[in-house]
C-alpha positions as a printed Julia matrix, in Angstrom:
188×3 Matrix{Float64}:
 -13.52  -58.07   -4.89
 -16.02  -55.22   -4.64
 -13.34  -53.32   -2.64
 -10.76  -53.73   -5.54
 -13.37  -52.48   -8.01
 -14.14  -49.55   -5.75
 -10.62  -48.59   -5.26
  -9.84  -48.87   -9.05
 -12.81  -46.59   -9.7
 -11.5   -43.99   -7.02
  -8.09  -44.09   -8.66
  -9.54  -43.6   -12.05
 -11.62  -40.67  -10.87
  -8.92  -39.16   -8.81
  -6.01  -40.05  -11.13
  -4.14  -36.47  -10.84
  -4.0   -36.76   -7.12
  -2.71  -40.29   -7.42
  -0.08  -39.25   -9.86
   1.16  -36.65   -7.29
   0.93  -39.03   -4.43
   2.92  -41.74   -6.27
   5.57  -39.08   -7.37
   5.8   -37.75   -3.62
   6.38  -41.29   -2.36
   9.18  -42.07   -5.02
  10.79  -38.58   -4.18
  10.57  -38.94   -0.52
  12.23  -42.5    -0.66
  14.96  -41.12   -2.91
  15.52  -38.05   -0.54
  15.62  -40.47    2.4
  18.54  -42.5     1.0
  20.52  -39.74   -0.92
  19.49  -36.57    0.89
  18.48  -35.07   -2.46
  15.35  -34.8    -4.63
  16.64  -35.27   -8.31
  15.65  -33.1   -11.24
  14.67  -36.02  -13.26
  11.7   -36.16  -10.85
  11.03  -32.37  -10.17
  11.23  -31.08  -13.59
   8.9   -33.44  -15.42
   6.51  -33.33  -12.4
   6.08  -29.52  -12.78
   5.97  -29.68  -16.57
   3.4   -32.58  -16.48
   1.25  -30.63  -14.21
   1.23  -27.68  -16.52
   0.39  -29.96  -19.52
  -2.34  -31.7   -17.68
  -3.96  -28.36  -16.47
  -4.09  -27.14  -20.05
  -5.56  -30.39  -21.39
  -8.11  -30.47  -18.63
  -9.17  -26.88  -18.2
  -7.52  -24.94  -21.06
  -5.72  -21.74  -20.64
  -7.45  -21.1   -17.43
  -6.16  -24.33  -16.18
  -2.66  -23.26  -17.07
  -3.11  -20.12  -15.03
  -4.11  -22.03  -12.06
  -1.09  -24.4   -12.51
   1.38  -21.68  -12.84
  -0.17  -19.8    -9.75
   0.15  -23.13   -7.91
   3.85  -23.52   -9.06
   4.59  -20.08   -8.02
   2.85  -20.7    -4.47
   4.92  -24.02   -4.12
   8.22  -22.14   -4.81
   7.25  -19.1    -2.68
   6.52  -21.13    0.36
   9.97  -22.75    0.47
  12.16  -20.38   -1.41
  13.18  -18.29    1.61
  14.2   -21.26    3.51
  16.39  -22.26    0.47
  17.7   -18.73    0.01
  19.31  -18.92    3.53
  20.57  -22.47    3.05
  18.04  -24.24    5.25
  16.55  -26.29    2.43
  17.62  -28.04   -0.75
  16.46  -26.85   -4.3
  14.86  -30.32   -4.8
  12.62  -29.87   -2.01
  11.34  -26.37   -3.22
  10.9   -27.85   -6.75
   9.11  -30.89   -5.38
   6.49  -28.58   -3.57
   6.27  -26.44   -6.9
   5.34  -29.7    -8.53
   2.38  -30.16   -6.03
   1.37  -26.62   -6.92
   1.58  -27.44  -10.61
  -0.85  -30.31  -10.15
  -2.85  -29.46   -7.22
  -2.89  -25.53   -7.58
  -2.46  -22.86   -4.83
  -4.83  -23.51   -2.02
  -4.33  -27.23   -1.82
  -0.5   -26.51   -1.97
  -0.67  -24.09    0.85
  -2.58  -26.42    3.14
  -0.44  -29.4     2.32
   2.6   -27.35    3.06
   1.15  -26.2     6.37
   0.76  -29.97    7.37
   4.15  -30.7     6.03
   5.75  -27.89    8.23
   4.17  -29.61   11.29
   5.31  -33.15   10.09
   8.68  -31.68    9.48
   9.04  -30.19   13.03
   7.62  -33.31   14.68
  10.4   -35.44   12.67
  13.11  -33.08   13.45
  12.43  -33.03   17.21
  12.23  -36.9    16.98
  15.59  -37.17   15.35
  17.17  -34.88   17.81
  15.71  -36.59   20.81
  16.46  -39.96   19.32
  20.18  -39.01   19.03
  20.21  -37.36   22.39
  21.38  -34.22   21.18
  18.63  -31.85   22.24
  21.07  -29.21   23.83
  23.26  -28.99   20.95
  20.55  -28.63   18.28
  18.26  -26.26   20.42
  21.4   -23.97   20.96
  22.0   -24.19   17.13
  18.28  -23.47   16.35
  18.09  -20.29   18.67
  21.63  -19.19   17.0
  20.0   -19.59   13.44
  16.97  -17.59   14.44
  19.27  -14.92   16.07
  21.23  -14.86   12.68
  18.14  -14.48   10.73
  16.65  -11.72   12.76
  19.92   -9.74   12.84
  21.84  -10.38    9.73
  19.01  -10.24    7.14
  21.04  -10.78    4.05
  20.23  -14.06    2.41
  23.73  -14.38    0.82
  25.39  -14.0     3.92
  23.07  -16.28    5.94
  23.56  -18.87    3.09
  27.16  -18.77    3.47
  27.15  -19.12    7.2
  24.54  -22.11    6.68
  27.11  -23.79    4.38
  29.73  -23.56    6.8
  27.43  -24.95    9.76
  26.07  -27.77    7.46
  28.56  -30.43    8.35
  27.78  -30.02   11.93
  24.01  -30.22   11.68
  21.53  -33.27   11.54
  20.0   -33.06    8.21
  16.26  -33.76    7.46
  15.47  -34.84    3.97
  12.54  -32.54    3.55
  11.03  -34.52    0.74
   9.84  -36.94    3.39
   7.67  -34.21    5.36
   6.44  -32.83    2.11
   5.27  -36.37    0.98
   3.74  -37.24    4.38
   1.98  -33.64    4.81
   0.73  -33.61    1.3
  -0.65  -37.16    1.35
  -2.05  -36.67    4.84
  -3.84  -33.52    3.6
  -5.13  -35.33    0.36
  -6.58  -38.22    2.63
  -8.12  -35.74    5.07
  -9.84  -33.96    2.31
 -10.96  -37.13    0.63
  -9.16  -36.25   -2.51
  -7.73  -39.91   -3.09
 -11.08  -41.79   -2.91
């Protein structure tokens, strides 16, 4: 019973991190089934982060929240611009930024990127398609380095999308962010 009381106290004390954690879990489950993080999650997530920040820390808090939102957007927007990421994933990380601010969002993203790479490699190996997808990865890297026009890269990515194995990136965002929260003792 004492453990339950301690957990309840930790949740009450760290409730903003728990809100983010639960939202990430819900978004990851939906993304896993639908390959999409819906706007009905991302927009309220971002706006609620702004409201919380103003209520808790005043206008300075809103500044931190807005900066965190921009950090979340900036980290994934390049991948989205060339067709390698869905808009919902970008907005999901922006929501993390709205609640957790810039530095935490950056480190959560770094862990999410590692988790995403491991999951992608695992998916490819599980399906026995290493050669096909490694060749595709080199081709994409070559296109990024030579073409450099986001609109053209996006069009090429849209043509290639039906032949690619898609990773619902809300899952790595959730795993990486929550792992960072746990590692930093932010949940308890």
